[in-house]
C-alpha angles and dihedrals in degrees: 000000000000116000129195115251124210124203123200107208114202110192118204096178144269130304127239088254089063092053090050091060117102118245088254092052091049090051090049091050093051092045089053092048090049090051091050091051093049093047091051091054092242127145139188108263095188140019121260111277122209109221109158090108091061102047143016099234111051133048100189142356138195140170127242125200125212128188091227144345092272090061091050090051092047090051093052091046092051094047088050091053090050086055093234091147088063090060106034133050111213147140127217136197123198122209146156129230111271120231091202129078112234114250111242 
């Protein structure tokens, strides 16, 4: 049975290499990343949230939704090929929706 996968993306910021890209190269990078996301069948599950004011590690975060684990893997593979990890510092956490209510 296929299960939706959710990815919490915690963005720390961009590298110096990103800031060295021309405006045209940045646009090409983001177009390629957008194409990878679409091809993988992924979608944004939340807006971007600004969080720098609440911590000293992350600037923004958002949640992605994938139809299955294969789509999440394809997205990561495509982003790797686009060299996004060279330009952005981030951490991600994959998870599935829980059927249980947390015990308080």
